N, CA, C, O and the ligand as a Tripos MOL2 file, in Angstrom:
@<TRIPOS>MOLECULE
protein
  277   275    70     0     0
PROTEIN
NO_CHARGES

@<TRIPOS>ATOM
      1 N          89.6630   54.4910   92.4960 N.3       1 MET1
      2 CA         91.1990   54.7180   92.5050 C.3       1 MET1
      3 C          91.4300   55.9620   91.6500 C.2       1 MET1
      4 O          90.6060   56.3590   90.8260 O.2       1 MET1
      5 N          92.5590   56.5310   91.8850 N.am      2 ASP2
      6 CA         93.0030   57.6770   91.1360 C.3       2 ASP2
      7 C          94.1320   57.3500   90.2280 C.2       2 ASP2
      8 O          95.1240   56.7610   90.6570 O.2       2 ASP2
      9 N          94.0050   57.7300   88.9270 N.am      3 VAL3
     10 CA         95.0870   57.4870   87.9930 C.3       3 VAL3
     11 C          95.5110   58.8040   87.2880 C.2       3 VAL3
     12 O          94.6620   59.6470   86.9970 O.2       3 VAL3
     13 N          96.8240   58.9740   87.0180 N.am      4 ARG4
     14 CA         97.2200   60.1840   86.4020 C.3       4 ARG4
     15 C          96.9500   60.0670   84.8270 C.2       4 ARG4
     16 O          96.9780   58.9850   84.2410 O.2       4 ARG4
     17 N          96.6900   61.2790   84.2100 N.am      5 PRO5
     18 CA         96.4720   61.1750   82.7780 C.3       5 PRO5
     19 C          97.9190   60.7950   82.1500 C.2       5 PRO5
     20 O          98.9440   60.8140   82.8310 O.2       5 PRO5
     21 N          97.8910   60.4890   80.9410 N.am      6 LEU6
     22 CA         99.1710   60.0780   80.2350 C.3       6 LEU6
     23 C          99.7230   61.3350   79.6640 C.2       6 LEU6
     24 O          99.0180   62.2950   79.3510 O.2       6 LEU6
     25 N         101.1190   61.2830   79.5330 N.am      7 ARG7
     26 CA        101.9030   62.4260   78.9720 C.3       7 ARG7
     27 C         102.4560   61.9840   77.6030 C.2       7 ARG7
     28 O         102.6110   60.8020   77.2970 O.2       7 ARG7
     29 N         102.7470   63.0550   76.7870 N.am      8 THR8
     30 CA        103.3880   62.7650   75.5690 C.3       8 THR8
     31 C         104.8990   62.3770   75.6740 C.2       8 THR8
     32 O         105.4530   61.7390   74.7780 O.2       8 THR8
     33 N         105.5520   62.7960   76.8260 N.am      9 ASP9
     34 CA        106.9430   62.5310   77.0110 C.3       9 ASP9
     35 C         107.1950   61.3740   77.9530 C.2       9 ASP9
     36 O         108.3600   61.1540   78.2820 O.2       9 ASP9
     37 N         106.2080   60.6030   78.4240 N.am     10 ALA10
     38 CA        106.3420   59.3620   79.2460 C.3      10 ALA10
     39 C         107.0600   59.7020   80.5990 C.2      10 ALA10
     40 O         107.4500   58.7600   81.2890 O.2      10 ALA10
     41 N         107.2480   60.9380   81.0000 N.am     11 LYS11
     42 CA        107.7870   61.1870   82.3020 C.3      11 LYS11
     43 C         106.8730   60.8270   83.4340 C.2      11 LYS11
     44 O         105.6540   60.9330   83.3040 O.2      11 LYS11
     45 N         107.4290   60.4050   84.5380 N.am     12 MET12
     46 CA        106.6830   59.9890   85.6830 C.3      12 MET12
     47 C         106.3090   61.1480   86.4710 C.2      12 MET12
     48 O         106.8160   61.3270   87.5780 O.2      12 MET12
     49 N         105.3400   62.0580   85.9090 N.am     13 LEU13
     50 CA        105.0070   63.2450   86.5510 C.3      13 LEU13
     51 C         103.4770   63.4400   86.3540 C.2      13 LEU13
     52 O         102.8550   62.8760   85.4540 O.2      13 LEU13
     53 N         102.9300   64.2640   87.2430 N.am     14 GLY14
     54 CA        101.4990   64.6310   87.0510 C.3      14 GLY14
     55 C         101.3280   65.5140   85.8750 C.2      14 GLY14
     56 O         102.3170   66.0360   85.3610 O.2      14 GLY14
     57 N         100.1380   65.7120   85.4200 N.am     15 VAL15
     58 CA         99.8210   66.6160   84.2960 C.3      15 VAL15
     59 C          98.3170   66.9900   84.3830 C.2      15 VAL15
     60 O          97.5120   66.2000   84.8740 O.2      15 VAL15
     61 N          97.9610   68.1580   83.9180 N.am     16 THR16
     62 CA         96.5980   68.4420   83.7760 C.3      16 THR16
     63 C          96.2480   68.3140   82.3970 C.2      16 THR16
     64 O          97.1360   68.3200   81.5440 O.2      16 THR16
     65 N          94.9160   68.1850   82.0620 N.am     17 PHE17
     66 CA         94.5300   67.9920   80.6640 C.3      17 PHE17
     67 C          94.7920   69.2080   79.8160 C.2      17 PHE17
     68 O          94.8990   69.0990   78.5950 O.2      17 PHE17
     69 N          94.9040   70.4320   80.4720 N.am     18 GLN18
     70 CA         95.1680   71.6130   79.7590 C.3      18 GLN18
     71 C          96.7790   71.7650   79.3640 C.2      18 GLN18
     72 O          97.1530   72.6140   78.5540 O.2      18 GLN18
     73 N          97.5750   70.9590   79.9460 N.am     19 ASN19
     74 CA         99.0770   71.1200   79.7190 C.3      19 ASN19
     75 C          99.4480   70.6390   78.3770 C.2      19 ASN19
     76 O          98.7950   69.7700   77.7990 O.2      19 ASN19
     77 N         100.5510   71.2310   77.8520 N.am     20 SER20
     78 CA        100.9840   70.8610   76.5140 C.3      20 SER20
     79 C         101.6580   69.4180   76.5270 C.2      20 SER20
     80 O         101.8400   68.8050   75.4760 O.2      20 SER20
     81 N         101.9800   68.9610   77.6410 N.am     21 SER21
     82 CA        102.5980   67.5650   77.7620 C.3      21 SER21
     83 C         101.4880   66.5140   77.9940 C.2      21 SER21
     84 O         101.7730   65.3310   78.1780 O.2      21 SER21
     85 N         100.2890   66.9430   77.9820 N.am     22 TYR22
     86 CA         99.1890   66.0000   78.1240 C.3      22 TYR22
     87 C          98.9310   65.2710   76.7680 C.2      22 TYR22
     88 O          98.8650   65.9060   75.7150 O.2      22 TYR22
     89 N          98.7870   63.9160   76.8290 N.am     23 SER23
     90 CA         98.4060   63.1710   75.5700 C.3      23 SER23
     91 C          96.9280   62.7260   75.6540 C.2      23 SER23
     92 O          96.5350   61.8190   76.3870 O.2      23 SER23
     93 N          96.1460   63.4630   74.8210 N.am     24 ARG24
     94 CA         94.6940   63.0780   74.8030 C.3      24 ARG24
     95 C          94.6180   61.7240   74.2030 C.2      24 ARG24
     96 O          93.8200   60.9100   74.6650 O.2      24 ARG24
     97 N          95.4290   61.4090   73.1570 N.am     25 GLU25
     98 CA         95.2000   60.1490   72.4700 C.3      25 GLU25
     99 C          95.5330   58.8660   73.3940 C.2      25 GLU25
    100 O          94.8580   57.8360   73.3840 O.2      25 GLU25
    101 N          96.5470   59.0590   74.1060 N.am     26 ASN26
    102 CA         96.9320   57.8990   75.0200 C.3      26 ASN26
    103 C          96.0040   57.8330   76.1590 C.2      26 ASN26
    104 O          95.6460   56.7510   76.6250 O.2      26 ASN26
    105 N          95.5800   59.0390   76.6480 N.am     27 THR27
    106 CA         94.5900   58.9820   77.8700 C.3      27 THR27
    107 C          93.3610   58.4560   77.3640 C.2      27 THR27
    108 O          92.6870   57.7640   78.1280 O.2      27 THR27
    109 N          92.9050   58.6990   76.0410 N.am     28 ARG28
    110 CA         91.6280   58.0960   75.5400 C.3      28 ARG28
    111 C          91.7100   56.6290   75.5080 C.2      28 ARG28
    112 O          90.7250   55.9510   75.8030 O.2      28 ARG28
    113 N          92.8920   56.0720   75.1480 N.am     29 VAL29
    114 CA         93.0300   54.5870   75.0540 C.3      29 VAL29
    115 C          92.9230   53.9980   76.4800 C.2      29 VAL29
    116 O          92.3540   52.9250   76.6800 O.2      29 VAL29
    117 N          93.4820   54.7240   77.4530 N.am     30 LEU30
    118 CA         93.3970   54.3130   78.8460 C.3      30 LEU30
    119 C          91.8720   54.2670   79.3130 C.2      30 LEU30
    120 O          91.4200   53.2890   79.9100 O.2      30 LEU30
    121 N          91.1600   55.3220   79.0200 N.am     31 VAL31
    122 CA         89.7430   55.5450   79.3860 C.3      31 VAL31
    123 C          88.9510   54.3890   78.7910 C.2      31 VAL31
    124 O          88.1540   53.7500   79.4780 O.2      31 VAL31
    125 N          89.1890   54.1160   77.4520 N.am     32 GLU32
    126 CA         88.4180   53.0670   76.7050 C.3      32 GLU32
    127 C          88.7070   51.6920   77.3950 C.2      32 GLU32
    128 O          87.8030   50.8630   77.5000 O.2      32 GLU32
    129 N          89.9480   51.4560   77.8580 N.am     33 SER33
    130 CA         90.3020   50.1910   78.3750 C.3      33 SER33
    131 C          89.6230   50.0240   79.7780 C.2      33 SER33
    132 O          89.0990   48.9640   80.1210 O.2      33 SER33
    133 N          89.6680   51.1390   80.5590 N.am     34 LEU34
    134 CA         88.9980   51.0410   81.8250 C.3      34 LEU34
    135 C          87.5630   50.8300   81.7680 C.2      34 LEU34
    136 O          86.9680   50.0450   82.5070 O.2      34 LEU34
    137 N          86.9390   51.6580   80.7390 N.am     35 LEU35
    138 CA         85.4360   51.4560   80.6590 C.3      35 LEU35
    139 C          84.9850   50.0630   80.1350 C.2      35 LEU35
    140 O          83.8640   49.5930   80.3280 O.2      35 LEU35
    141 N          85.9330   49.4950   79.4910 N.am     36 ALA36
    142 CA         85.5310   48.1030   78.8490 C.3      36 ALA36
    143 C          85.4560   47.0250   80.0630 C.2      36 ALA36
    144 O          84.8780   45.9500   79.9050 O.2      36 ALA36
    145 N          86.0670   47.3820   81.2570 N.am     37 HIS37
    146 CA         86.0590   46.4230   82.3060 C.3      37 HIS37
    147 C          84.7280   46.4420   82.9090 C.2      37 HIS37
    148 O          84.1550   47.5130   83.1060 O.2      37 HIS37
    149 N          84.1660   45.2370   83.2340 N.am     38 ARG38
    150 CA         82.9430   45.1540   83.7340 C.3      38 ARG38
    151 C          82.6910   45.7420   85.2030 C.2      38 ARG38
    152 O          81.5550   46.0480   85.5650 O.2      38 ARG38
    153 N          83.7110   45.8710   85.9550 N.am     39 ASN39
    154 CA         83.6510   46.4680   87.2900 C.3      39 ASN39
    155 C          83.7140   48.0050   87.3080 C.2      39 ASN39
    156 O          83.4190   48.6370   88.3220 O.2      39 ASN39
    157 N          84.0870   48.5640   86.2210 N.am     40 VAL40
    158 CA         84.1990   50.0480   86.2220 C.3      40 VAL40
    159 C          82.8180   50.6770   85.8760 C.2      40 VAL40
    160 O          82.1530   50.4220   84.8720 O.2      40 VAL40
    161 N          82.5110   51.5120   86.8400 N.am     41 ARG41
    162 CA         81.1170   52.1450   86.8360 C.3      41 ARG41
    163 C          81.2250   53.5560   86.2080 C.2      41 ARG41
    164 O          80.3890   53.8770   85.3640 O.2      41 ARG41
    165 N          82.1270   54.3520   86.5390 N.am     42 SER42
    166 CA         82.2680   55.6840   85.9740 C.3      42 SER42
    167 C          83.7070   56.2300   86.1190 C.2      42 SER42
    168 O          84.4930   55.7280   86.9240 O.2      42 SER42
    169 N          84.0260   57.2470   85.3380 N.am     43 ILE43
    170 CA         85.3480   57.8960   85.4420 C.3      43 ILE43
    171 C          85.0790   59.3480   85.4510 C.2      43 ILE43
    172 O          84.4370   59.9060   84.5610 O.2      43 ILE43
    173 N          85.6050   59.9770   86.5240 N.am     44 LEU44
    174 CA         85.4410   61.4350   86.7260 C.3      44 LEU44
    175 C          86.7540   62.0590   86.1610 C.2      44 LEU44
    176 O          87.8400   61.7380   86.6430 O.2      44 LEU44
    177 N          86.6480   62.9690   85.1170 N.am     45 PHE45
    178 CA         87.8010   63.5840   84.5240 C.3      45 PHE45
    179 C          87.2510   64.7820   83.7350 C.2      45 PHE45
    180 O          86.1040   64.7700   83.2870 O.2      45 PHE45
    181 N          88.0890   65.8120   83.5750 N.am     46 ASN46
    182 CA         87.5350   67.0420   83.0840 C.3      46 ASN46
    183 C          87.8670   67.3010   81.5770 C.2      46 ASN46
    184 O          87.5220   68.3540   81.0420 O.2      46 ASN46
    185 N          88.5160   66.3590   80.9290 N.am     47 ASP47
    186 CA         88.7480   66.5320   79.5070 C.3      47 ASP47
    187 C          87.5760   65.8000   78.7800 C.2      47 ASP47
    188 O          87.5770   64.6080   78.4740 O.2      47 ASP47
    189 N          86.5790   66.7000   78.5500 N.am     48 THR48
    190 CA         85.2370   66.1710   78.0050 C.3      48 THR48
    191 C          85.3460   65.8860   76.5580 C.2      48 THR48
    192 O          84.3660   65.4520   75.9520 O.2      48 THR48
    193 N          86.4760   66.1030   75.9630 N.am     49 GLN49
    194 CA         86.6930   65.6890   74.4810 C.3      49 GLN49
    195 C          86.9490   64.2870   74.4830 C.2      49 GLN49
    196 O          86.9950   63.7230   73.3900 O.2      49 GLN49
    197 N          87.1480   63.5340   75.6830 N.am     50 ILE50
    198 CA         87.2070   62.0930   75.6850 C.3      50 ILE50
    199 C          85.7970   61.6350   76.1060 C.2      50 ILE50
    200 O          85.2660   62.0050   77.1530 O.2      50 ILE50
    201 N          85.2540   60.8320   75.2440 N.am     51 LYS51
    202 CA         83.9940   60.2020   75.4050 C.3      51 LYS51
    203 C          83.8870   59.3130   76.6100 C.2      51 LYS51
    204 O          84.7480   58.4490   76.7770 O.2      51 LYS51
    205 N          82.8640   59.4580   77.4960 N.am     52 GLY52
    206 CA         82.5830   58.4220   78.5380 C.3      52 GLY52
    207 C          83.0310   58.9800   79.8080 C.2      52 GLY52
    208 O          82.7500   58.3350   80.8180 O.2      52 GLY52
    209 N          83.7130   60.1220   79.9350 N.am     53 VAL53
    210 CA         84.1390   60.6350   81.2230 C.3      53 VAL53
    211 C          83.0650   61.6540   81.6880 C.2      53 VAL53
    212 O          82.2930   62.1770   80.8850 O.2      53 VAL53
    213 N          83.0470   61.9210   83.0600 N.am     54 THR54
    214 CA         82.1940   62.8950   83.6270 C.3      54 THR54
    215 C          82.9550   64.0070   84.2560 C.2      54 THR54
    216 O          83.8470   63.8130   85.0820 O.2      54 THR54
    217 N          82.5720   65.1880   83.8370 N.am     55 HIS55
    218 CA         83.1930   66.4370   84.4790 C.3      55 HIS55
    219 C          82.8620   66.4760   85.8820 C.2      55 HIS55
    220 O          81.7200   66.2020   86.2500 O.2      55 HIS55
    221 N          83.8210   66.8130   86.7370 N.am     56 TRP56
    222 CA         83.6710   66.8880   88.2750 C.3      56 TRP56
    223 C          84.7120   67.8390   88.7520 C.2      56 TRP56
    224 O          85.8830   67.7630   88.3800 O.2      56 TRP56
    225 N          84.2710   68.7290   89.5740 N.am     57 ALA57
    226 CA         85.3260   69.6940   90.1750 C.3      57 ALA57
    227 C          86.5950   69.0050   90.7790 C.2      57 ALA57
    228 O          86.5380   67.9850   91.4650 O.2      57 ALA57
    229 N          87.7360   69.6610   90.4550 N.am     58 GLY58
    230 CA         88.9510   69.0180   91.0010 C.3      58 GLY58
    231 C          89.5140   67.9660   90.2490 C.2      58 GLY58
    232 O          90.4530   67.3440   90.7470 O.2      58 GLY58
    233 N          89.0580   67.6430   89.0430 N.am     59 HIS59
    234 CA         89.5670   66.5210   88.2940 C.3      59 HIS59
    235 C          90.1940   66.9130   86.9580 C.2      59 HIS59
    236 O          89.9730   66.2800   85.9250 O.2      59 HIS59
    237 N          90.9880   67.9870   87.0240 N.am     60 ASP60
    238 CA         91.8670   68.3130   85.8110 C.3      60 ASP60
    239 C          93.0860   67.4260   85.6640 C.2      60 ASP60
    240 O          93.5940   67.1910   84.5680 O.2      60 ASP60
    241 N          93.5840   66.8930   86.9380 N.am     61 ASN61
    242 CA         94.8660   66.2420   86.9390 C.3      61 ASN61
    243 C          94.8420   64.7750   87.2270 C.2      61 ASN61
    244 O          95.8880   64.1260   87.2750 O.2      61 ASN61
    245 N          93.6700   64.2450   87.4180 N.am     62 HIS62
    246 CA         93.5100   62.7160   87.5390 C.3      62 HIS62
    247 C          92.2450   62.1600   87.1240 C.2      62 HIS62
    248 O          91.2230   62.8450   87.0850 O.2      62 HIS62
    249 N          92.2830   60.9550   86.8170 N.am     63 LEU63
    250 CA         91.0270   60.2010   86.4520 C.3      63 LEU63
    251 C          90.6820   59.4600   87.6610 C.2      63 LEU63
    252 O          91.4580   58.6480   88.1650 O.2      63 LEU63
    253 N          89.4310   59.7520   88.1720 N.am     64 HIS64
    254 CA         88.9130   59.1070   89.4180 C.3      64 HIS64
    255 C          87.9880   58.0250   88.9180 C.2      64 HIS64
    256 O          86.8880   58.2480   88.4130 O.2      64 HIS64
    257 N          88.5300   56.8160   89.1030 N.am     65 VAL65
    258 CA         87.7730   55.6020   88.6000 C.3      65 VAL65
    259 C          86.9640   54.9840   89.7210 C.2      65 VAL65
    260 O          87.5050   54.4610   90.6950 O.2      65 VAL65
    261 N          85.5560   55.0620   89.5440 N.am     66 ASN66
    262 CA         84.6020   54.3790   90.4640 C.3      66 ASN66
    263 C          84.2290   53.0160   89.9910 C.2      66 ASN66
    264 O          83.7680   52.8080   88.8690 O.2      66 ASN66
    265 N          84.4490   52.0730   90.9100 N.am     67 MET67
    266 CA         84.1970   50.6080   90.6140 C.3      67 MET67
    267 C          83.0170   50.0300   91.4460 C.2      67 MET67
    268 O          82.7430   50.4650   92.5650 O.2      67 MET67
    269 N          82.3870   49.1020   90.8830 N.am     68 HIS68
    270 CA         81.4850   48.2360   91.6820 C.3      68 HIS68
    271 C          82.3570   47.4680   92.6120 C.2      68 HIS68
    272 O          83.5330   47.2320   92.3360 O.2      68 HIS68
    273 N          81.7460   47.0530   93.7850 N.am     69 GLN69
    274 CA         82.5120   46.1970   94.7440 C.3      69 GLN69
    275 C          82.4980   44.8350   94.2570 C.2      69 GLN69
    276 O          83.0700   43.9470   94.8890 O.2      69 GLN69
    277 ZN         89.2330   62.2280   92.5400 Zn       70 ZN70
@<TRIPOS>BOND
     1     1     2 1
     2     2     3 1
     3     3     4 2
     4     3     5 am
     5     5     6 1
     6     6     7 1
     7     7     8 2
     8     7     9 am
     9     9    10 1
    10    10    11 1
    11    11    12 2
    12    11    13 am
    13    13    14 1
    14    14    15 1
    15    15    16 2
    16    15    17 am
    17    17    18 1
    18    18    19 1
    19    19    20 2
    20    19    21 am
    21    21    22 1
    22    22    23 1
    23    23    24 2
    24    23    25 am
    25    25    26 1
    26    26    27 1
    27    27    28 2
    28    27    29 am
    29    29    30 1
    30    30    31 1
    31    31    32 2
    32    31    33 am
    33    33    34 1
    34    34    35 1
    35    35    36 2
    36    35    37 am
    37    37    38 1
    38    38    39 1
    39    39    40 2
    40    39    41 am
    41    41    42 1
    42    42    43 1
    43    43    44 2
    44    43    45 am
    45    45    46 1
    46    46    47 1
    47    47    48 2
    48    47    49 am
    49    49    50 1
    50    50    51 1
    51    51    52 2
    52    51    53 am
    53    53    54 1
    54    54    55 1
    55    55    56 2
    56    55    57 am
    57    57    58 1
    58    58    59 1
    59    59    60 2
    60    59    61 am
    61    61    62 1
    62    62    63 1
    63    63    64 2
    64    63    65 am
    65    65    66 1
    66    66    67 1
    67    67    68 2
    68    67    69 am
    69    69    70 1
    70    70    71 1
    71    71    72 2
    72    71    73 am
    73    73    74 1
    74    74    75 1
    75    75    76 2
    76    75    77 am
    77    77    78 1
    78    78    79 1
    79    79    80 2
    80    79    81 am
    81    81    82 1
    82    82    83 1
    83    83    84 2
    84    83    85 am
    85    85    86 1
    86    86    87 1
    87    87    88 2
    88    87    89 am
    89    89    90 1
    90    90    91 1
    91    91    92 2
    92    91    93 am
    93    93    94 1
    94    94    95 1
    95    95    96 2
    96    95    97 am
    97    97    98 1
    98    98    99 1
    99    99   100 2
   100    99   101 am
   101   101   102 1
   102   102   103 1
   103   103   104 2
   104   103   105 am
   105   105   106 1
   106   106   107 1
   107   107   108 2
   108   107   109 am
   109   109   110 1
   110   110   111 1
   111   111   112 2
   112   111   113 am
   113   113   114 1
   114   114   115 1
   115   115   116 2
   116   115   117 am
   117   117   118 1
   118   118   119 1
   119   119   120 2
   120   119   121 am
   121   121   122 1
   122   122   123 1
   123   123   124 2
   124   123   125 am
   125   125   126 1
   126   126   127 1
   127   127   128 2
   128   127   129 am
   129   129   130 1
   130   130   131 1
   131   131   132 2
   132   131   133 am
   133   133   134 1
   134   134   135 1
   135   135   136 2
   136   135   137 am
   137   137   138 1
   138   138   139 1
   139   139   140 2
   140   139   141 am
   141   141   142 1
   142   142   143 1
   143   143   144 2
   144   143   145 am
   145   145   146 1
   146   146   147 1
   147   147   148 2
   148   147   149 am
   149   149   150 1
   150   150   151 1
   151   151   152 2
   152   151   153 am
   153   153   154 1
   154   154   155 1
   155   155   156 2
   156   155   157 am
   157   157   158 1
   158   158   159 1
   159   159   160 2
   160   159   161 am
   161   161   162 1
   162   162   163 1
   163   163   164 2
   164   163   165 am
   165   165   166 1
   166   166   167 1
   167   167   168 2
   168   167   169 am
   169   169   170 1
   170   170   171 1
   171   171   172 2
   172   171   173 am
   173   173   174 1
   174   174   175 1
   175   175   176 2
   176   175   177 am
   177   177   178 1
   178   178   179 1
   179   179   180 2
   180   179   181 am
   181   181   182 1
   182   182   183 1
   183   183   184 2
   184   183   185 am
   185   185   186 1
   186   186   187 1
   187   187   188 2
   188   187   189 am
   189   189   190 1
   190   190   191 1
   191   191   192 2
   192   191   193 am
   193   193   194 1
   194   194   195 1
   195   195   196 2
   196   195   197 am
   197   197   198 1
   198   198   199 1
   199   199   200 2
   200   199   201 am
   201   201   202 1
   202   202   203 1
   203   203   204 2
   204   203   205 am
   205   205   206 1
   206   206   207 1
   207   207   208 2
   208   207   209 am
   209   209   210 1
   210   210   211 1
   211   211   212 2
   212   211   213 am
   213   213   214 1
   214   214   215 1
   215   215   216 2
   216   215   217 am
   217   217   218 1
   218   218   219 1
   219   219   220 2
   220   219   221 am
   221   221   222 1
   222   222   223 1
   223   223   224 2
   224   223   225 am
   225   225   226 1
   226   226   227 1
   227   227   228 2
   228   227   229 am
   229   229   230 1
   230   230   231 1
   231   231   232 2
   232   231   233 am
   233   233   234 1
   234   234   235 1
   235   235   236 2
   236   235   237 am
   237   237   238 1
   238   238   239 1
   239   239   240 2
   240   239   241 am
   241   241   242 1
   242   242   243 1
   243   243   244 2
   244   243   245 am
   245   245   246 1
   246   246   247 1
   247   247   248 2
   248   247   249 am
   249   249   250 1
   250   250   251 1
   251   251   252 2
   252   251   253 am
   253   253   254 1
   254   254   255 1
   255   255   256 2
   256   255   257 am
   257   257   258 1
   258   258   259 1
   259   259   260 2
   260   259   261 am
   261   261   262 1
   262   262   263 1
   263   263   264 2
   264   263   265 am
   265   265   266 1
   266   266   267 1
   267   267   268 2
   268   267   269 am
   269   269   270 1
   270   270   271 1
   271   271   272 2
   272   271   273 am
   273   273   274 1
   274   274   275 1
   275   275   276 2
@<TRIPOS>SUBSTRUCTURE
     1 MET1         2 RESIDUE 1 A MET
     2 ASP2         6 RESIDUE 1 A ASP
     3 VAL3        10 RESIDUE 1 A VAL
     4 ARG4        14 RESIDUE 1 A ARG
     5 PRO5        18 RESIDUE 1 A PRO
     6 LEU6        22 RESIDUE 1 A LEU
     7 ARG7        26 RESIDUE 1 A ARG
     8 THR8        30 RESIDUE 1 A THR
     9 ASP9        34 RESIDUE 1 A ASP
    10 ALA10       38 RESIDUE 1 A ALA
    11 LYS11       42 RESIDUE 1 A LYS
    12 MET12       46 RESIDUE 1 A MET
    13 LEU13       50 RESIDUE 1 A LEU
    14 GLY14       54 RESIDUE 1 A GLY
    15 VAL15       58 RESIDUE 1 A VAL
    16 THR16       62 RESIDUE 1 A THR
    17 PHE17       66 RESIDUE 1 A PHE
    18 GLN18       70 RESIDUE 1 A GLN
    19 ASN19       74 RESIDUE 1 A ASN
    20 SER20       78 RESIDUE 1 A SER
    21 SER21       82 RESIDUE 1 A SER
    22 TYR22       86 RESIDUE 1 A TYR
    23 SER23       90 RESIDUE 1 A SER
    24 ARG24       94 RESIDUE 1 A ARG
    25 GLU25       98 RESIDUE 1 A GLU
    26 ASN26      102 RESIDUE 1 A ASN
    27 THR27      106 RESIDUE 1 A THR
    28 ARG28      110 RESIDUE 1 A ARG
    29 VAL29      114 RESIDUE 1 A VAL
    30 LEU30      118 RESIDUE 1 A LEU
    31 VAL31      122 RESIDUE 1 A VAL
    32 GLU32      126 RESIDUE 1 A GLU
    33 SER33      130 RESIDUE 1 A SER
    34 LEU34      134 RESIDUE 1 A LEU
    35 LEU35      138 RESIDUE 1 A LEU
    36 ALA36      142 RESIDUE 1 A ALA
    37 HIS37      146 RESIDUE 1 A HIS
    38 ARG38      150 RESIDUE 1 A ARG
    39 ASN39      154 RESIDUE 1 A ASN
    40 VAL40      158 RESIDUE 1 A VAL
    41 ARG41      162 RESIDUE 1 A ARG
    42 SER42      166 RESIDUE 1 A SER
    43 ILE43      170 RESIDUE 1 A ILE
    44 LEU44      174 RESIDUE 1 A LEU
    45 PHE45      178 RESIDUE 1 A PHE
    46 ASN46      182 RESIDUE 1 A ASN
    47 ASP47      186 RESIDUE 1 A ASP
    48 THR48      190 RESIDUE 1 A THR
    49 GLN49      194 RESIDUE 1 A GLN
    50 ILE50      198 RESIDUE 1 A ILE
    51 LYS51      202 RESIDUE 1 A LYS
    52 GLY52      206 RESIDUE 1 A GLY
    53 VAL53      210 RESIDUE 1 A VAL
    54 THR54      214 RESIDUE 1 A THR
    55 HIS55      218 RESIDUE 1 A HIS
    56 TRP56      222 RESIDUE 1 A TRP
    57 ALA57      226 RESIDUE 1 A ALA
    58 GLY58      230 RESIDUE 1 A GLY
    59 HIS59      234 RESIDUE 1 A HIS
    60 ASP60      238 RESIDUE 1 A ASP
    61 ASN61      242 RESIDUE 1 A ASN
    62 HIS62      246 RESIDUE 1 A HIS
    63 LEU63      250 RESIDUE 1 A LEU
    64 HIS64      254 RESIDUE 1 A HIS
    65 VAL65      258 RESIDUE 1 A VAL
    66 ASN66      262 RESIDUE 1 A ASN
    67 MET67      266 RESIDUE 1 A MET
    68 HIS68      270 RESIDUE 1 A HIS
    69 GLN69      274 RESIDUE 1 A GLN
    70 ZN70       277 GROUP 0 **** ****
């Protein structure tokens, strides 16, 4: 599934990790929550300051969550 990164202003809009409205801290909490789930296998996302994500072309603006079936 694809999930948008979180913003500092809580607006229902997309955002890239390079944007000033991007919230690394809130997105980090989301990543940690997803990775804690036993069905989550990997998360493709290009903010490599967040531990546990994998850099992948085209993933500046969404977290691509791969899950076991
Ligand atoms: Zn994707």
